[in-house]
OpenMM code with the backbone's topology and positions (N, CA, C; nanometers):
from openmm import Vec3, app, unit

residues = "UNK UNK UNK UNK UNK UNK UNK UNK UNK UNK UNK UNK UNK UNK UNK UNK UNK UNK UNK UNK UNK UNK UNK UNK UNK UNK UNK UNK UNK UNK UNK UNK UNK UNK UNK UNK UNK UNK UNK UNK UNK UNK UNK UNK UNK UNK UNK UNK UNK UNK UNK UNK UNK UNK UNK UNK UNK UNK UNK UNK UNK UNK UNK UNK UNK UNK UNK UNK UNK UNK UNK UNK UNK UNK UNK UNK UNK UNK UNK UNK UNK UNK UNK UNK UNK UNK UNK UNK UNK UNK UNK UNK UNK UNK UNK UNK UNK UNK UNK UNK UNK UNK UNK UNK UNK UNK".split()
positions = [
    Vec3(7.8446, -13.3518, -5.0782),
    Vec3(7.8876, -13.3094, -4.9505),
    Vec3(8.0272, -13.3712, -4.9960),
    Vec3(8.0273, -13.4571, -5.0319),
    Vec3(8.1878, -13.5414, -5.0385),
    Vec3(8.2793, -13.4419, -5.1407),
    Vec3(8.2285, -13.3534, -5.2575),
    Vec3(8.2590, -13.2917, -5.3296),
    Vec3(8.3147, -13.1745, -5.2238),
    Vec3(8.2296, -13.1395, -5.1624),
    Vec3(8.2739, -13.0174, -5.0559),
    Vec3(8.4228, -13.0563, -5.0027),
    Vec3(8.4305, -13.1921, -4.9292),
    Vec3(8.5154, -13.1756, -4.8228),
    Vec3(8.6581, -13.2217, -4.9114),
    Vec3(8.6451, -13.2511, -5.0741),
    Vec3(8.7639, -13.2833, -5.1410),
    Vec3(8.8268, -13.1793, -5.1759),
    Vec3(8.7255, -13.0466, -5.1943),
    Vec3(8.7534, -12.8963, -5.2088),
    Vec3(8.8168, -12.8704, -5.0861),
    Vec3(8.8081, -12.8964, -4.9732),
    Vec3(8.8351, -12.8584, -4.8618),
    Vec3(8.9429, -12.8694, -4.8552),
    Vec3(8.9940, -13.0324, -4.8599),
    Vec3(9.1144, -13.0867, -4.8401),
    Vec3(9.2276, -13.0431, -4.9553),
    Vec3(9.2197, -13.0188, -5.0395),
    Vec3(9.2777, -12.9425, -5.1583),
    Vec3(9.3125, -12.8070, -5.1443),
    Vec3(9.2428, -12.7237, -5.0886),
    Vec3(9.2741, -12.6051, -5.0528),
    Vec3(9.3558, -12.6452, -4.9417),
    Vec3(9.3190, -12.6906, -4.8797),
    Vec3(9.4243, -12.7013, -4.7392),
    Vec3(9.5403, -12.7386, -4.7728),
    Vec3(9.5830, -12.7995, -4.8996),
    Vec3(9.7286, -12.8653, -4.9393),
    Vec3(9.7428, -12.7648, -5.0939),
    Vec3(9.6578, -12.6566, -5.0642),
    Vec3(9.7167, -12.5830, -5.2185),
    Vec3(9.8704, -12.5114, -5.1839),
    Vec3(9.9143, -12.5345, -5.0696),
    Vec3(10.0496, -12.4999, -5.0846),
    Vec3(10.1000, -12.3964, -4.9708),
    Vec3(10.2050, -12.3502, -4.9343),
    Vec3(10.2364, -12.2702, -4.8165),
    Vec3(10.1892, -12.1079, -4.8858),
    Vec3(10.1834, -12.0182, -4.7492),
    Vec3(10.1666, -11.8863, -4.7772),
    Vec3(10.2395, -11.8130, -4.8243),
    Vec3(10.2449, -11.7127, -4.8574),
    Vec3(10.3833, -11.6551, -4.8950),
    Vec3(10.4933, -11.6203, -4.8055),
    Vec3(10.5720, -11.5319, -4.8223),
    Vec3(10.7064, -11.5036, -4.7196),
    Vec3(10.6134, -11.4837, -4.5938),
    Vec3(10.5515, -11.3974, -4.5993),
    Vec3(10.5088, -11.3222, -4.5058),
    Vec3(10.3882, -11.3712, -4.4238),
    Vec3(10.3375, -11.5110, -4.4790),
    Vec3(10.2271, -11.5726, -4.3948),
    Vec3(10.1314, -11.4996, -4.4916),
    Vec3(10.0810, -11.4533, -4.5953),
    Vec3(9.9768, -11.4228, -4.6864),
    Vec3(9.9385, -11.4878, -4.7929),
    Vec3(9.8079, -11.5769, -4.7424),
    Vec3(9.7813, -11.6590, -4.8521),
    Vec3(9.8044, -11.5924, -5.0150),
    Vec3(9.7221, -11.4658, -4.9959),
    Vec3(9.6517, -11.4084, -5.0915),
    Vec3(9.7884, -11.3762, -5.2318),
    Vec3(9.9147, -11.3381, -5.1349),
    Vec3(10.0494, -11.3049, -5.2026),
    Vec3(10.0954, -11.4516, -5.2818),
    Vec3(10.0643, -11.5335, -5.1777),
    Vec3(10.1275, -11.6573, -5.2360),
    Vec3(10.0258, -11.7336, -5.3674),
    Vec3(9.9192, -11.6680, -5.3692),
    Vec3(9.8369, -11.7044, -5.5069),
    Vec3(9.8550, -11.5994, -5.6049),
    Vec3(9.8276, -11.4856, -5.5792),
    Vec3(9.8838, -11.3609, -5.7038),
    Vec3(10.0526, -11.3739, -5.7464),
    Vec3(10.0050, -11.4886, -5.8438),
    Vec3(10.1911, -11.5059, -5.8520),
    Vec3(10.2599, -11.4037, -5.8903),
    Vec3(10.1738, -11.3294, -5.9963),
    Vec3(10.2579, -11.1945, -6.0537),
    Vec3(10.2830, -11.0460, -5.9574),
    Vec3(10.1872, -11.0887, -5.8519),
    Vec3(10.2134, -10.9513, -5.7541),
    Vec3(10.1121, -10.8339, -5.8169),
    Vec3(10.0367, -10.8474, -5.8904),
    Vec3(9.9834, -10.7575, -5.9270),
    Vec3(9.8304, -10.7351, -5.8224),
    Vec3(9.7944, -10.7673, -5.7406),
    Vec3(9.7267, -10.7542, -5.6379),
    Vec3(9.5767, -10.7806, -5.6954),
    Vec3(9.5864, -10.8667, -5.7996),
    Vec3(9.4304, -10.9265, -5.7765),
    Vec3(9.5102, -11.1264, -5.8948),
    Vec3(9.3949, -11.1730, -5.8770),
    Vec3(9.4268, -11.3342, -5.8713),
    Vec3(9.3587, -11.3283, -6.0156),
    Vec3(9.4392, -11.4249, -6.1063),
    Vec3(9.4048, -11.4375, -6.2649),
    Vec3(9.3345, -11.6127, -6.2466),
    Vec3(9.2645, -11.6181, -6.3172),
    Vec3(9.2311, -11.7798, -6.3422),
    Vec3(9.3745, -11.8711, -6.3691),
    Vec3(9.4357, -11.8544, -6.4535),
    Vec3(9.5608, -11.9366, -6.4937),
    Vec3(9.6647, -11.9061, -6.3118),
    Vec3(9.6015, -11.7865, -6.2199),
    Vec3(9.6896, -11.7860, -6.1536),
    Vec3(9.6413, -11.9090, -6.0284),
    Vec3(9.5112, -11.9022, -6.0425),
    Vec3(9.4313, -11.9633, -5.9178),
    Vec3(9.4559, -12.1047, -5.9428),
    Vec3(9.4004, -12.1970, -6.0568),
    Vec3(9.4488, -12.2586, -6.1091),
    Vec3(9.6076, -12.3663, -6.0709),
    Vec3(9.6793, -12.2485, -6.1513),
    Vec3(9.8231, -12.3103, -6.0988),
    Vec3(9.8237, -12.3070, -5.9570),
    Vec3(9.8016, -12.2676, -5.8299),
    Vec3(9.7861, -12.2833, -5.6859),
    Vec3(9.6734, -12.3750, -5.6784),
    Vec3(9.5995, -12.3942, -5.7188),
    Vec3(9.4937, -12.5352, -5.6608),
    Vec3(9.5715, -12.6459, -5.7388),
    Vec3(9.6221, -12.6350, -5.8691),
    Vec3(9.7181, -12.7656, -5.9301),
    Vec3(9.8110, -12.7820, -5.7906),
    Vec3(9.8692, -12.7257, -5.7379),
    Vec3(10.0091, -12.7414, -5.6428),
    Vec3(9.9278, -12.8721, -5.6131),
    Vec3(9.8566, -12.8562, -5.5188),
    Vec3(9.7200, -12.9678, -5.4235),
    Vec3(9.7384, -13.0929, -5.5286),
    Vec3(9.6976, -13.0545, -5.6377),
    Vec3(9.6693, -13.1958, -5.6725),
    Vec3(9.7697, -13.2402, -5.6801),
    Vec3(9.8957, -13.1820, -5.7439),
    Vec3(10.0254, -13.2616, -5.7993),
    Vec3(10.1203, -13.3180, -5.6918),
    Vec3(10.0424, -13.2818, -5.5294),
    Vec3(10.0976, -13.3617, -5.4303),
    Vec3(10.0695, -13.4576, -5.3921),
    Vec3(9.9170, -13.4674, -5.4471),
    Vec3(9.8540, -13.5662, -5.4190),
    Vec3(9.8560, -13.6860, -5.5326),
    Vec3(9.9230, -13.6587, -5.6522),
    Vec3(9.9140, -13.7606, -5.7412),
    Vec3(10.0421, -13.8387, -5.7106),
    Vec3(10.0698, -13.9266, -5.6454),
    Vec3(10.1903, -13.9666, -5.6281),
    Vec3(10.2430, -14.0702, -5.7367),
    Vec3(10.1550, -14.1136, -5.8262),
    Vec3(10.2029, -14.1918, -5.8772),
    Vec3(10.2480, -14.0737, -6.0541),
    Vec3(10.1837, -13.9525, -6.0369),
    Vec3(10.2350, -13.8384, -6.1346),
    Vec3(10.1268, -13.8889, -6.2755),
    Vec3(10.0339, -13.9679, -6.3027),
    Vec3(9.9617, -14.0014, -6.3817),
    Vec3(9.8518, -13.8782, -6.4303),
    Vec3(9.8721, -13.7766, -6.3903),
    Vec3(9.7304, -13.6744, -6.3708),
    Vec3(9.5857, -13.7020, -6.3095),
    Vec3(9.5645, -13.8368, -6.3163),
    Vec3(9.4414, -13.8866, -6.1974),
    Vec3(9.5098, -13.9027, -6.0846),
    Vec3(9.3847, -13.8464, -5.9531),
    Vec3(9.3756, -13.8874, -5.8323),
    Vec3(9.3138, -14.0016, -5.8417),
    Vec3(9.3534, -14.0739, -5.7789),
    Vec3(9.3079, -14.2761, -5.7313),
    Vec3(9.2589, -14.2243, -5.6137),
    Vec3(9.1564, -14.3292, -5.5552),
    Vec3(9.0718, -14.2706, -5.4214),
    Vec3(9.2005, -14.3110, -5.3337),
    Vec3(9.2998, -14.4498, -5.3618),
    Vec3(9.3989, -14.4129, -5.2489),
    Vec3(9.5058, -14.3047, -5.2188),
    Vec3(9.4905, -14.2198, -5.3270),
    Vec3(9.5753, -14.1173, -5.3102),
    Vec3(9.5239, -13.9688, -5.2617),
    Vec3(9.3889, -13.9820, -5.2097),
    Vec3(9.3014, -13.8709, -5.1445),
    Vec3(9.2979, -13.8880, -4.9954),
    Vec3(9.2477, -13.7974, -4.9604),
    Vec3(9.2456, -13.7739, -4.7780),
    Vec3(9.1539, -13.8253, -4.7615),
    Vec3(8.9529, -13.8085, -4.8723),
    Vec3(8.8856, -13.8815, -4.8256),
    Vec3(8.8062, -14.0364, -4.8826),
    Vec3(8.7939, -14.1117, -4.7247),
    Vec3(8.7440, -14.2134, -4.7738),
    Vec3(8.6500, -14.2173, -4.8670),
    Vec3(8.6807, -14.3621, -4.9352),
    Vec3(8.5861, -14.3994, -5.0707),
    Vec3(8.5674, -14.2471, -5.2010),
    Vec3(8.7201, -14.1827, -5.1948),
    Vec3(8.6619, -14.0742, -5.2503),
    Vec3(8.6937, -14.1027, -5.3926),
    Vec3(8.6255, -14.0012, -5.5090),
    Vec3(8.6037, -14.0787, -5.6941),
    Vec3(8.7225, -14.0748, -5.7283),
    Vec3(8.7867, -14.1496, -5.7786),
    Vec3(8.9044, -14.0549, -5.9045),
    Vec3(8.8320, -13.9605, -5.9609),
    Vec3(8.9873, -13.8537, -5.9819),
    Vec3(8.9699, -13.7050, -6.0428),
    Vec3(9.0433, -13.6890, -6.1152),
    Vec3(9.0266, -13.6730, -6.2437),
    Vec3(9.1252, -13.6359, -6.3163),
    Vec3(9.1718, -13.4743, -6.3222),
    Vec3(9.2938, -13.4647, -6.3902),
    Vec3(9.3401, -13.3252, -6.3624),
    Vec3(9.2224, -13.2245, -6.4519),
    Vec3(9.2148, -13.2634, -6.5957),
    Vec3(9.0930, -13.1658, -6.5926),
    Vec3(8.9718, -13.1904, -6.5406),
    Vec3(8.9247, -13.2680, -6.5053),
    Vec3(8.8401, -13.2644, -6.4142),
    Vec3(8.8241, -13.1597, -6.2964),
    Vec3(8.9395, -13.1527, -6.2156),
    Vec3(9.0273, -13.0949, -6.1174),
    Vec3(9.0010, -12.9438, -6.1787),
    Vec3(9.0451, -12.9207, -6.2739),
    Vec3(9.0740, -12.7740, -6.3333),
    Vec3(8.9239, -12.7058, -6.3446),
    Vec3(8.8109, -12.8073, -6.3938),
    Vec3(8.7072, -12.7499, -6.4055),
    Vec3(8.6247, -12.6985, -6.2950),
    Vec3(8.6597, -12.7793, -6.2017),
    Vec3(8.5891, -12.7618, -6.0473),
    Vec3(8.6049, -12.6448, -6.0325),
    Vec3(8.7680, -12.6237, -5.9968),
    Vec3(8.8347, -12.4699, -5.9334),
    Vec3(8.7909, -12.3707, -6.0782),
    Vec3(8.7550, -12.4162, -6.1636),
    Vec3(8.7188, -12.2648, -6.2610),
    Vec3(8.5736, -12.2621, -6.2144),
    Vec3(8.5210, -12.3411, -6.1957),
    Vec3(8.3744, -12.3088, -6.1320),
    Vec3(8.3539, -12.2016, -6.0266),
    Vec3(8.4765, -12.3292, -5.9402),
    Vec3(8.4883, -12.2024, -5.8039),
    Vec3(8.5117, -12.0543, -5.7992),
    Vec3(8.6353, -12.0520, -5.9030),
    Vec3(8.6747, -11.9345, -5.8946),
    Vec3(8.5550, -11.8186, -5.9711),
    Vec3(8.4749, -11.8671, -6.0726),
    Vec3(8.4084, -11.7862, -6.1194),
    Vec3(8.2935, -11.7560, -6.0341),
    Vec3(8.2594, -11.8700, -5.9311),
    Vec3(8.1720, -11.8218, -5.8430),
    Vec3(8.2104, -11.7309, -5.7354),
    Vec3(8.3245, -11.7501, -5.6973),
    Vec3(8.4128, -11.6710, -5.5660),
    Vec3(8.4186, -11.4496, -5.6989),
    Vec3(8.4387, -11.4727, -5.7838),
    Vec3(8.4372, -11.3659, -5.8468),
    Vec3(8.3022, -11.2684, -5.8429),
    Vec3(8.2703, -11.2113, -5.7137),
    Vec3(8.1924, -11.1472, -5.6726),
    Vec3(8.0950, -11.0459, -5.7999),
    Vec3(8.2321, -10.9480, -5.8492),
    Vec3(8.2244, -10.8086, -5.9571),
    Vec3(8.2114, -10.8802, -6.0709),
    Vec3(8.2491, -11.0024, -6.0967),
    Vec3(8.2274, -11.0577, -6.2340),
    Vec3(8.3505, -10.9805, -6.3298),
    Vec3(8.4873, -10.9638, -6.2645),
    Vec3(8.6048, -10.8406, -6.3145),
    Vec3(8.6892, -10.9364, -6.4238),
    Vec3(8.6850, -11.1017, -6.3790),
    Vec3(8.7987, -11.2356, -6.4495),
    Vec3(8.8956, -11.1963, -6.3253),
    Vec3(8.8697, -11.1754, -6.2061),
    Vec3(8.9853, -11.1807, -6.1622),
    Vec3(8.8965, -11.2003, -5.9904),
    Vec3(9.0265, -11.2423, -5.9086),
    Vec3(8.9658, -11.1944, -5.7405),
    Vec3(9.0536, -11.1373, -5.6765),
    Vec3(8.9716, -11.0484, -5.6203),
    Vec3(9.0447, -10.9519, -5.4887),
    Vec3(9.0628, -11.0351, -5.3762),
    Vec3(9.1634, -11.0189, -5.2710),
    Vec3(9.1643, -11.0271, -5.1764),
    Vec3(9.0477, -11.0819, -5.0721),
    Vec3(8.9481, -10.9882, -5.0987),
    Vec3(8.8518, -11.0179, -5.0228),
    Vec3(8.7359, -11.1842, -5.0438),
    Vec3(8.7490, -11.1210, -5.2517),
    Vec3(8.6620, -11.2572, -5.3005),
    Vec3(8.7214, -11.3932, -5.2936),
    Vec3(8.8726, -11.3936, -5.2731),
    Vec3(8.9357, -11.5024, -5.3053),
    Vec3(8.9583, -11.5421, -5.1482),
    Vec3(8.8931, -11.4573, -5.0036),
    Vec3(8.9039, -11.5617, -4.8518),
    Vec3(8.7968, -11.5486, -4.8545),
    Vec3(8.7381, -11.5492, -4.9581),
    Vec3(8.5347, -11.5712, -4.9225),
    Vec3(8.5266, -11.7106, -4.9129),
    Vec3(8.4422, -11.7550, -4.8267),
    Vec3(8.4292, -11.9138, -4.8305),
    Vec3(8.3289, -11.9679, -4.9416),
    Vec3(8.3995, -12.0241, -5.0083),
    Vec3(8.3505, -12.1318, -5.1068),
    Vec3(8.2337, -12.1289, -5.1072),
    Vec3(8.1130, -12.0929, -5.2069),
    Vec3(7.9786, -12.0572, -5.2422),
    Vec3(7.9194, -12.2280, -5.3016),
] * unit.nanometer
topology = app.Topology()
chain = topology.addChain("A")
for resn in residues:
    res = topology.addResidue(resn, chain)
    for name in ("N", "CA", "C"):
        topology.addAtom(name, app.Element.getBySymbol(name[0]), res)
């Protein structure tokens, strides 16, 4: 349960929407109409970098918005979001469509 709250907090901090307020456009960094895993990890990494106050690549409990949160390294963070990406890639094509990206995390 705590991991879900941490995921929600990171998604909320994942950065601003695109210029037109469209979150999909903000994540689709190359503008090709689909989100690749590297694009997804880059956008989710924005939140990690914002929270990693000392810049050491580790989110310490005091740097997170969840009481008693466990330490998380950038590698762990990327592994979690990589798994999330693959769960949301409903058609298994290696990309997230707009519909897949905005679907609630499974």
